[in-house]
N, C-alpha and C positions, 0 to 999 in steps of 0.2 A: 699501471692501468691495464686491466685484462682486455684481450682482443675480443671483438664482437663475434659471436657465433650464433647460429640458429639453433634453438633448443627443441624444435619440433620438426617433423617431416616437412619438406618444402611444399609449397602450394602447387596445385595443378596449374599447368601453363595457361589454362583457360580462365583462371581466376584473376581478377584485376588487382588483388592485394599485393603489397610489397613486403617481403619477409625481412626479418632483422638482418639477415646475411646480405641482402641487396641494398639496404639503406644504412647510412652511417650513424644517424641519430644526432646530428649537429643541430643545435638550436641557436638562433640569432634574433635578438630583439633590439630595436633602435628607436629611441625617442618615444617610448610607449606612454601615452596619456589616455586616461579613461575618465569620462564624466558620467555621473549618475544624476537622475532627477529625483529630488527629495522634496515632497510637499510643494511641487511646482517650481522649485528652484534648482538650478544646475549646480552640482557640487563635484569638484574634481577630486578623485580618489587616488589616481596615479599621476605622477608628475615627471614626464620625460625620462622614463627608466631605460637604461641600456643594460643588456644582459647577454653574455656569451656563455653557452654551455658546450664544451667540447664533447665530441662523440665518446661514448663509453665511460663518462664520468658520473659521479654521484654527488650532487650538490643539494644544499638545503636553503630554504628561505625561512628565516625566523624573524620574530618581532612581536610587539604587543598586539592584542586584539584590535582590529579596525585599522591596521597599518597598510592593508592592501595585499597581503600575501596570497590569499585565496583568489582575489580578483586577478592578480598577475598570473597565477597558475591557469585560470580559466581563459585568459588571453592566449597563453601558450597552447592551450588545448583547442582553441578556435571556438569556444563557447561564448566568448565576449569579443566583439569587434572594437578595437581601440579607436578613439576619436582622432588621435594623432599617432604617427609612428608606424613602423612596419615590423612584422615578426615572420620568421620563416623556420620551417623544420625540414632539414635536408634540401633547402633551397626553394621550397614551395610553401604556399599558404597552409597554416595549420588545419583549416577545414578540409582541404584536399588531402593533407597528410593523414588525417583521422579516417577519411573514407577509404584510403589505401591501406589502412591498418598499420600505419607507421607509429601511431600514438595509442597507448593504452592508459585508461583512467582508473584510479582507485580513490574513493572518497572516505571521509571519516567514518561514516556509517557503511556497513558492508553492502547495503542496498541490494540484498538478495530478494528474489521473487518468492514470497512465502508459499506459493502453490507449486513450486518446482523443487526437486531435490538437489543435492550438491552437484552432481554431474550435469544435470539439466541447466542449473545456473551457470556453471563454468562454461558450458557450450552455447549459452544463450546468445551472446553477441555474434558468435560465428554463424549462427543460424539466422540472425537478424540482419546482418550487414548486407550491403549491395554485393551481389555475387555470392550469396550465402552458400555454405558448404552443405553437402549431403549429411543427413543425420548421423549415419554410421561414422563418417570421417570426423565430423565435429565432436562426437562422443569419444572417439579414440584420442583425439588431441586433448580434449578436456580431461580425460583420465590420466594422461601423461602429465598434465600440469598439476592436477591434484596430488599426484605422486611426488612431483618436484617440491611442492610446498608442505609435504609431510602428511597428507590426508588420504593416502591409499587405504582402501577399505571402508571409506565413509561415503562412497559415491551415491548410495541410495538413501542417505539420511536427509530428512527435511531440515530447513533452517531452524525450526523450533527445537530440534534435537541436538543442535550444535552449540558449543560455547561461543562466547564473543570472539575469542581468538581464532577459533576454527572457522567462524563465519567470515572473519577478515581474511583468512587464508584462502577461502573459496573466492572471495572478491579479487584477490591477487591472481589466483589461478585463472579467473575469467579474463582478466586483462592480459596475462601472459599467453593465453590460448590464441589471441590474435597474432602472436609472434611479432610484437611491435619492436622497433628499435629504440623507442622513447617510452618511458613509464613515468606518468605524472601522478603524484600521490598527495592528496590534500588531507593532512593530519590523519593518516590511516590508523594510527594506534592511540589516538587521543581518548577514546572511550574505554580503553582496556585498563585492567588493574596492573600494578607495577610489575608483578612477576610475568604475566602474559605479555606485557609490553616488551620486556627484555627478550623473551623468547622470539617475539615477532621481529625485533631488531636484528637478532642473530640470523633469523630466517631470511630477512631482506638482504643482509650482507652476503649470505651464502648464495642467494639467487644472483646478486650482482656479480660476484666473483666468478660464478660458473657461466654466466651468459653474456657479460659485457654490455648489458643494456645501459643506455643513458637514462639516469633516474634523477628527477627533480622532486624533492620532498619538502612539503610544507609542514612545519612542526612548531609547537610552543615550547618544547623541551630543549634547553640549551645543551645538556649532556648528550641527549639523543642525537642532536645535530652534529656535535663535535665527534662523537663516537662513529657515526655512520659515514660522514661526508668527507670528501676531499677538498671541498670548498664550501664556506658558509657565507651567505649573503644576508646581512642584517638590514631589515627594513624598518622605517619609521616615517609616519606622516606621508605615505605614498611615495617614498623615495628609498633607494638602496643607499644607506648611509655609511656602510662599511662592508668590505669583503675580507673574510678571514681564511687564508690558506691553512689547511690542517695537515700537519706533517707527522701523523701517527704512523708507527711502523706497521708493516703487514706481516702476517694476517692479524686482524684485530680480535681481541678477546677481552675477558674481564680484567686482565692485567693492564690493558690499554688505559684504564682509568688512572693508573698510577704513573703513566708516562709523563715526563716533563712537558712534552708537546701538548698533552691534554690540558695540563694546568695552565700552560701559556695562553691557551685559547679562551680561558675563563674571563668573565667580564672585568675582573680586577686588573687584568693585564692589557685591556684594550683602551682606546681613546675614550674620552668622557661621553661623547654622543652615542657610541656603541654600548658602553656600560649602562647608560640611562635607558636605552631601548630594550636591552636584554633583561635588565632588572625589573622592567615593567611587565614582563611576560608571565603568563600563568604556567609555572613549571610543574605543578603537581598533577599527577594522573588522577583520572576520575575515580572517586571512591566506589567500591563495589557494594551496591546496596543489597541487602538480604531480601529475598522475596517473602511474601506473606506466608506465615506458617499455617499449614492446613490443620483444621480442627475436626476431629471425628464427631459426627452427629450421633447422639444416642438414639434418637428416634428419626426414622426417615421422613422426609418432607411429605411424601404421599400419605403416610399414616397420620401425620398431624392434620393434613387437609381433610381426610375422611373423618377424623375425630371431630374436627370443628364443624363439618357439615352435619354430622349426626347430632351434635349438641344443638345446633340451630333448629333442626327439624324437631327435636324433642321439645324444645322450648315453645316452638310454634304450635305443635299439637297440644301441649299442656295449656297454653294460653287460650286456644279456641274452646277447649273443653271447660275450663274454669269460668270463662266469661260468656259462654253461650253465644259466640259471635255467629251471626247468620251466614249460611254457606254462600249465598249470592254476594255477600260483602267480602268475605275471606274464607275460603274453604280450608279445612284441616288437611294436613299432608296425607292422612289416610284416605280422605275423599279424592284427592288428586291422584293417588296411586290407583284407587278404584276406577277412576275415569280413564287412566292410562290403559288399564287392563280391558275394560269394556270397549273402548274406542280404538284399540290397537290396530285394527285393520284400516280404519279410516285415517288414522294418523300415519300409518306406514305409507299409504298411497299419497297422502299430502306431502310427507317428507321426501318421497321420491321426486315429486314434481318440483319442490323447492330446491332440492339438491342439484337438479339439472340446471335450473336457473342460476344458482350460485356458481356452479362450475363453469358454465359457458360465459357468464358475465365476468368472472374472475380472470379467465384466460384472455378474453378480449381486453379487459382493463389492463392486464399485465403487459400485453403486447403494445397497447397504446402508450402506456407510461414509458416503456423501454425505448420505443421509437422516438417519442418526444424528447427524452433525455439525450439520446444519441444525436438528434438533429441540433439541439441547443449547443452541444459540445463541438460537434463537427463543423457547424456553420455559425460562427460567432455573431455575425451581424443579424442573421435570422433569429438566433437564440435571444439576443438582446431585445428584439421586437416581440418575440413570442412569449417570453417569460412573464411580463406584466399582464398579458391577456389571460394566461393560465391562472395566475393568482386572482385576477378579477373574477374569472368564471367560478373559481373555487368558493368565492364568497356568496354566490347565489344559493339561496336555500334549496336544497335538492328535492325536498318534499313538494315544493311548488312546481317542480318540473314534471312530477308524475302525471297530473292531468293532461299536460301538454303532450307528453309521449303517448298517452292513451289516444289522444285526438289524432296524432300523426300515424301511430302504428297499430291501433286497434287494441283488442283485449287479449291477444295471444301472448306468445313468449317474448316478442320483440320489445315491447315497452319496458318489461322488467329488466331485460338484459341491458338496454340502453341506460336505464337508471343506475344499474350496478356499475356500468362502465364510467359514467360521469362522477359517481361517488368514489370509486376505488382506484382510478388511475393516478390520482394526484400523489398519494404517498409513494407509489412505485416510481413515478417520474422524479419526485424530489429526492428520495433516498438514493436512487441510482445516479442522479446528477451530482449529488454530494460525493458519491464514491468515485465517479469519473474525474471530478475536479480536485480530489484530495490526494492524488498520486504524488509521492515524494518527487520533488523536482530533480533529484539525483537520478531517478529511473529515466526520466525524460532526457536528461543530459547525456546519459550513457547511450540511449538509443540514437539521439541526434549525432553523437560523436562518430557513429559508424554509418551515418547517412540515411537513417530510417526515415521514411515519410510520415506525415501526420496520420495517415490512414493505418500504417503499420503500427505506429505507437498506440493508436486507439485500439486496434484489434489484439495486440500482443501484450499490452501492459494495462491500459486504462480499463478495458472491459473486465479482464480477470480480477483486477484490483477492486472493482466496484461490486463484485458479487456478494461479499458480506453485507454491505449496505443495501443492495438490491433485495436480499433475502429478508432483511428487517422490514423493508417496505412491503414485501409480499405478505408477510405475516399480519401487518396492519390491514393490507388490502383485502385479505380473505375475511377478516371480521367485518369490514365495511361492506363486503359483498353480501354477507348474511343479512345485514341491516337493509341494504338496498333491495334485496329480494322480498323481504317482508313488507317494506314500505310500498313496493310496487304492487304486491298482492292486496294490500289494504285499499289502494286506489282503484283497482279494478281487476278482478280475477274470478274464475270459477273453480279453481283448484289451488292446492298449496297450503302450507301451514298458516300463512297470513290470512287466507280465505277462511280457514277453519276458525281462527281467532275472531275474525270479523263476524262470522255466522254465529258462533257461540255467544258473543256479546249481545246479539239481538235476542237470544233466547235466555239471557241471564244464566247461562251454564258456565259459571265461574270455574268449577273444577276442570272442565274441558279446556278453558282458556289457559289455566295453569299447566295442564298436561301438555298442551301444544307448545307453550313457552319452554317447558323442560326439553321437549324434543328439538326445538330450535337451538337451545343452548348446547345440547349434546351434539347436534349436527355441526354447529359452528366450532365446537371444541375438536371434533374429529378432523374437520378440514384444517384447522390451525396446526394440529400435530402432524398431519400429512405434510404440510409445508415445512414444518420444523425438521421432519425426517429428511425431506429433500435437502434442506440446508446442511444437515450433518453429512449427507452423502456427497454433496457437490462442493462444499467448502469446509472440509475437515481441518484446514489450516487456519481458519478464522481465529482471531485472538481469543474469543470466549472459549473455544474448544481447546486451544493451546494452554490456556490458564488451567482448565480442568485437568488436562493431562499432566501438567507440572505439579498440581496439588495432589494428584493421586500418587 
């Protein structure tokens, strides 16, 4: 067993963390029992488990799906409190050990933050933990860990630019950057292809042999567990049903698979209960699925859209001329274009007034929606009380509110902005709320493992994660803002495009009505693409843009 050594520069004396050199990495669990509540009924998933992991050892937990492996690992990490029994890491509770950076966590999914590059992800927990390190020191340590796992030179690459194996290496580097004495790994290679999985197994062995960390590995692969571990604990039905000492020679390599000790640990050589549990496991690695093949478009979408619009206009013009449709019923496109030219000054002034209303209303609606979503997530009881009221208010016909707002605020700008806010804030609030609540629980678990508060998790993970959904809500909100402005001007105004449409209808000036509608559409389209441009600049890591990048 290799001696424990610190693989990074020691922490500053002012830091509360404990380095691997100062902590032994001994894990002790006694009588661990865990109950889950399923559909109102209490179900016991772990039954009085005893587990001793000596310092500097590498052990595996294996067994069929649902046997309690991951639950046990979360108990060791302090993420789940047992209903019965005690667990300690270096003689202290795992929650305290995690806050002192004695424990590092690696999950099956790499759980990298898509808006941060490799070195930022590797340094993330260091900058998040209680007594967080300065950025320069955290990045220096993260760079050393990336080099240790074989990723030197990839520091500035985004997660979307890394392969699955490389992302998993970043996750391991992130855990090692804390310099923990204990590394808990929950099926870290389960989603990788067979070749990458073998490479990662070799990488993990190399890290263990060079650092002497205590490593507890959860895996479904029997061969992987035997090859890597010094001891394998076989689980079934919430119990450890067998413990297999592995006597493979050191150092381990591809030749180890032919070692008699490797064959002796196979299921056929174990007692019946162990063989049954191991034979029920999913031993196969996840199949690597090929991504969609990009097909080259012969004609750009914009050209097709213009061609379709031209065809519609041509058919419209031809129909008016063939059937002599009266202009006040349906004007020909040529008449609408003529009205656009003749009334361009009037329409320009009106468009400016409507644009101001749209912009102010959209900004206030966006702020309102964001604040409402944050309040619902941050204050759960308040959110549960507020959410039904928001949905109830959304069902009120907004057109019916226009006269009320005019009565309250007069005929100036205020009633239009108020109407836009009540129409447009809802998609912003709902989409951002969905983004805030859809964060991968593994992200939250990682933050909690280093003692991050709810506010810090909200600011550093939930809000950035919600940005793609927020931008989707903003694109809906900007179109609703255009509708709200026009409806408000219909109800009472002396300027704006809605006022022009209302006035033209009293004069049966249908070409001017259509001309104003075209300006409204162009204005709405312009605002929409401004929001989409902002989305491209603010969240280039969003899945839709990653997909386009891969297709290219």
